N, C-alpha and C positions, 0 to 999 in steps of 0.2 A: 538520777534522780530523774521525775518527770520536767522534764527540760518549762513547759510549759504552766507548771508550780513552782517552780521557782521565781519565774514573769510574772507570776500574779500574787507571789509575797510580795515581790520589790517592787514592784507598780503597790502594794497598798500598803508599803510600811516609806514609800514615797510621799502618798493620803497623808498619811499619815503627822509626819513631816512639814506637807503643805500648811497641814491645819491646826501645827501648831505655831510656826513659825509669822500666820499671819494673825490667831489668836495675841502671841505672844508681841506684836506691832500694834494690833489696838488695842493694846491694854495699856501702852507709855505714855504717860501725860506729855503735855505741847510743851517743849526745850523753854525756858525763859536767858537767853544768854546773857550778855555783862552788854553795858549799854555805854558809851565811851564817847562824847564830841571831840577828844584830844586823841594822838595816839598816836599809832605809822600812819603813815602816806601809800595813798593807795595811786597805783598807774593799772589804770587796761586795756589789756591786751585784747586786740579785736580781728583773730585770723577773717582775710574776704579776698572772694572769687565771686565774680562778678554779681555784685550785694548792688550796683545803684538800686535797686528798687525802695530801700532800705535802709541805710548806712547814716542817709541827711538826722532823719529819725533819730536814730538809734544819736547821735554826736547832739542834739539837740537834748537828748531826753538828759546824760550822762552831766551835759557843760549844764544847764538848769537845776535836774537834782545833788550830782557832785560836784560843784563849781571848783573846788577846790582840788580835783583829781586830775592826774596827765592823764592821757588820753592817747592811744598809742594805734595804729591802722597796718597788717599788715597783710597790705594790700597782696593777694597771690596769681599775680602774672595773670590782673582780670581784663577781658578783651569785652567792659563794657567803659561806662562813664564811672567806677566806682572809685580808680586813682583822683582820677579829676576833681572829682566832689570834693572827698579831704582835703588836696591839693585848698580850691577855692577856702575851706574852713581853715586849717592853720595855715595861711597868709597874715588873718586878720586876731586869729588866739592860736598864742602861744604854748598853749597850751595843750596844742590839737600837733598829733605829729603820727608823719605816714614812713613805713618799710616798704621798700618792694622785692619784690625773688625774681628771679628771670631765670628764664630757661640758659640750664637743664635742669635745675635744684626747685624751676617751679613745678605746683601741682602734684606732687605729691600726694602726701595726704597732711587733718591738721596738727597733728603732732610733731615732726617738722618743724613744719611752718615756727610753731609755737619756739622748742631751739635752736633752732639758727635767729629766730628773732631775738628771746632770750641773752645769747651769747656775741649779738650785738647795742644788746645794751647795756650787760653788763664792762661796756664801754666806755659809755658814753661820758660827760665830765657830770652831769646834773644828779648821774644818777651811783659815780667811780670814786666818786666823791662823801657820798654819806656813807652812815651806819646801816648798813642792810638788811640788818637785823629788827631795822622800825620800816621795812618798805618790805611792799607787798604786795603783788603782781596779781589783780585780776582776771582770769579769763572771760573774755565773752564774747556770745555769738555773735556774729554785727544788724541780726532780727533783735535780740537781747533789750530789755523795759528793767530798770531797777527802780528804785521806791525807794522816801529820803528814807525810808528805819534802816536800809542796806547795806551805808558806808559807818553810822557809829553801829550797827552789832557784826561787824568784821574788826574795828577797832577795839570793839571788847574783846569781842575771840584771843584776839592778837595778845592783852594784857599779859595772860595765860605764855609766857615766855619755849612754855615743849612743843607750842600749837602754832605748828609748821604748815600746816593749811586749812581753810574752812569751806563749804559746801550754803552756800543757796539754795532757797528753795525752787527748784526748775519745775513753773507753769506755765500752758498753755495759753496764747489772746483765747479769747471770741472772736467770731468772725461770720459775718454774716455772707452764704454761701448764694452764692446770686443763681447758677447754675441749678437747673429744674430734673425733675422725670429721676430716678432711680438710680441715677450718677448723683445727683445731685443730695436725694437722704442721702446715700453710702457716704458723701464725702462726711456730713451734716452729724452721722452717726461718728465718722474714725473721729472729728474735731472732740465733740465730744467724753469720746471714752478713752484720749491719746489724754486731759483731763484729767477725768477720773482716774486713771494707770498713776500719775505724776502724784497724783492728790496720796494714794497709798503706798505710792514710790517714800513722797516724805515722815506716810509714820511707818514705814518699816525703817526707813535712816533712824527714829528715834530710837527703836530696839540698836539698831548699828554705835550708834553715840554712848550709849550704856555702855559700850566698852571703853573710848576711848575715843575711838577712829570712824566716825562716816563714813562711805564712801564717796566718792568725786565723782558728778557726775557732767561737765563739761562748763556749760552755759551755770555760769556765777560762782567758775573754782575759783576759792582764793590760795595762792602759795606763800609762804616767805620766799625772801629774794637772796638770805644770807644763805638758805638750804641750800635754793635754785646757785645760785654762785657754789655752793660748797663739792653739788653733785655735777656743778659744769667740769670745776676743775677736778675733779676725778677723774674725769673722763668718761662719765656717763649720762644721759637722756634723762635729764627728770620727766619726758614724755616718752616712753618705749615705739619702738614699733613695730604696736599692733592694733588691731581695728576698730580698740576697743581704748586707745586712750589715755584716758581721762581714768579710766580704773586702773587700770596700769602704775598710771602717774600714783595713785593712792597704796599699790602695793609697795612702789621701790619707798613714800617715805615709807609704810610701816616693819620694811627689811632696813632700811639704813638704818637704824635705833628702836630699842624697844619703848626710849623714849617718845619719842613724838606722839604729839595727837594728829585728829584731825576735828578739829569743834564744825556742829549744826548749826547752821542763820535761818530761821524761823522763815525771814524779809523771802516776799516772793522773788522770783527773775524769770517776766516774763517773756515769752516768743513764741513765733510764729508753731502754727500747728503742719503738719501734711493732707494733706484732705487728697489726692490722687492716690488711689489703692493700689496701682502697679509703685507708683514709688514710696508710701510709707513699705511695703515688702521688701525691695530695695534695702529702706533703710534698717528695718531688721534682720534684716539677712547677714548688713556688714555688725551690728551689735551681735544679732548670737555668732557668730563669725571668729567675731575681737574674742567673746570669751572664751573662747575653745582655744585661740592663743592664749591663754593667759594659765591654763595644767601645768607647766613647768613651773609654776608661781606658787605651786601645792606645798612640795619636799620645806622647799625653804620656811613656808610660811608654817608650817611645824613643827618647825626647829628654831622661829622666832622664842622673841620672848615676852609678843602681842597677846593680849589678853588672852582668853576662850572665849568669848562673845566674838570679835571679832574672829579668831582664826574658825570659829566655825558658821558664822555668820556668811565669811569673804568660802568656806573651802559649798559652802552651800551653794553659791552663784557659780564659784568658778566651772564644777557640777553641773548643773542645773541641765545645761546644753548637752548635756556628758545623758543622765537620769530620764529628760527627756524620753528618749531615743524608750527605753521600756518601758516605759510609760505607755506611750503611743503605740509599739508591737502589741502590750499587755491587751491594751481597748481593741484594737482592730483586729487582732485573732480572734474577738471573739464570735461572729458573726461566719468565721471560716473554717471556726471551730464544729461551726452548727452543720454546718455542711458535711466538710472530711471529715465527720469525727475528732475528736477529741480532750481531754477530760483535762482542768489544772484545779485551780484551786476551788474549791467548795464551799461558797458563802449561803447561812442563812438567812432569808429570807427581808429577816429584820434588818441586817446588816447593808445588804444594796435598798435598804430606807435612806440609811444614815451615807453611806455616799454618796446619795443623787439632795439630801435635805441639809448635810451642812454646808458645803456648795453656794447652795444658794444662801441661807443663812451665813454666812461671808459673805456675797455678792451684798444682799441688802441689806446688811452694817456697812460696810464702804459707801452705796448707794443713797442711806441713807446719813451718814455725818457728811455726805458732795454737798446733798441737799441742800443741809443747813449751812454749813459754809457762803454757800451760793445764792442765797436765796431761792430757792426755784421752788415751779410752783410739787403740788407732789404729781400729778403728772411723771417727772424726770424718775420716778420711782421704775414704775413698769419700765420708760424709757428707754433704762440703763439697763432692766434685764433684754431686752427686744434689742435693742443692738450689740450686745457684749454675742453675740452668735457670728455678728458680722464681725467683728474686730476678733474676735478668737479666729476667725477662718482665713483671714489677713495673716496674724502671725501666723497658724498652724504651712499656712504656703508660703511664710516665708523659710522654716526650716528646710525642707532640704537644696534648697539655692545654698542655703547660708554651710550644710552639714555635705557642699557642692566640691562649694569653693576650696572649703578649709583640705578636703583631701585634694583634689588638685591643687592647690598650695596657687590660688588665684585669687592674689588682695584685691579687689574694687575696693576701692572708694566710691562710695554716691554722699554728692550730694541735694538736698532737695533746690527747688524753686521758690524766689518769693516771690511776694502780691502786694503790688501795693496798694498800705493801708487809708493813710490821709493824707496826704502832703503835709509837712511842717511847713509852718511860720517861716517870713524871711529864709525859702532856699535858694540859696545864691545861686546864681543861673552860670551855666555850666557849656560850653558850645564845646566838645570831642569828636572827632570822629571815632566808630567800632572799630575795632581792632588795632587799635592804635601802643606801635611798643610800647614797652613801659623802659624807661631810662634804666638805668644800672646802679643800682646801688649807691655805688658807691658817689654817685651827682644827685642827686637833690637828699636822699635822709638823714644824711649831716646836719649838712645849714638844720634840714625840719627839729633833727632831734636836741639838738647844742641849743634853740633860741629859749627865751625865757629862762636863759639858768641860773 
């Protein structure tokens, strides 16, 4: 059979899957999670490497919005004042503690930093003496911000004993782009499209949650400590050693028991977006490579007792980077066929119209909903469509890098550069020399972690 015909058939099926997936996600109603003012105790875990631009504001946000929660910053051998800033706060606030990693363990990746920290926290007195089923670790990026509705939703979700994890709605904060010219325009389009994308992902999460298991997207990821303790006790890593450790962690939850549930929280977790196109391409290449690394989960997933929705949705996610190759070949080969000849699937004219109009309708639907949620002007609709090709081009550029790194088994961890948004009030004065070597974990963390017992 003509291979071009098979490629075009596969591309058409992929388009149908995309349209069905987007439509089903758009039709899901907004979830109404249970809310509780009392319940599980929260401890925020903040992996941090060179985060002096944002860490103080993040600590202040947590202490003001969730004053009853503990905060543990995992300094990953920062070369700036990150650790010194956290130490300043911890001296006056017993609910803030610092864990410090040093070489050769440090600066490996976020998942390893979390696994390392959890193994140590399980041994500290203020946690080891507690009912771990009533303790929850919340993973927050160093630039993350939570609102007052987040903690009540977490407590409400974990009232269900089968819930091992929960995920907030990760979104991007608006930022004033000061750079002018074409580069500044591209930065504005990138930040707009990043928030629009997470808006869409939030609706896709509603579809996933209907199967009992929402995905974990890193920032705002909540984990029941008794589950983490069980995994560590079995010699397993709660966050697998893949570049998409958050998705790997939800796969481990699903495979550990068919009864496990992952709740979806509508509360927003705000973070900074990436403004530089090159940095954005590197970030998305890491995400795609991480999804490629999750392929071995498929066999175990379909042997598990997970719901059909969970198995179908996670399979679609894991296979997407591989399926994209087929779709790209189908589209890119059209021009070569005209030049060199060759015939694939022949479609009637009306089908071509559908293939053009349906994606446009889908994007307009999301842009309109996004505009209504944000209270934007009507100009945001054409702006969303105009900026989409810029965003799509950046995503497309990330694919060759992802595939190349995957084939060469080059696990390149990427971390975006933070930028200062607003100086927090009452910021402690910090005097520290750059590249100051961090003390060994046995020196300061035990004293910090035991405070406030």
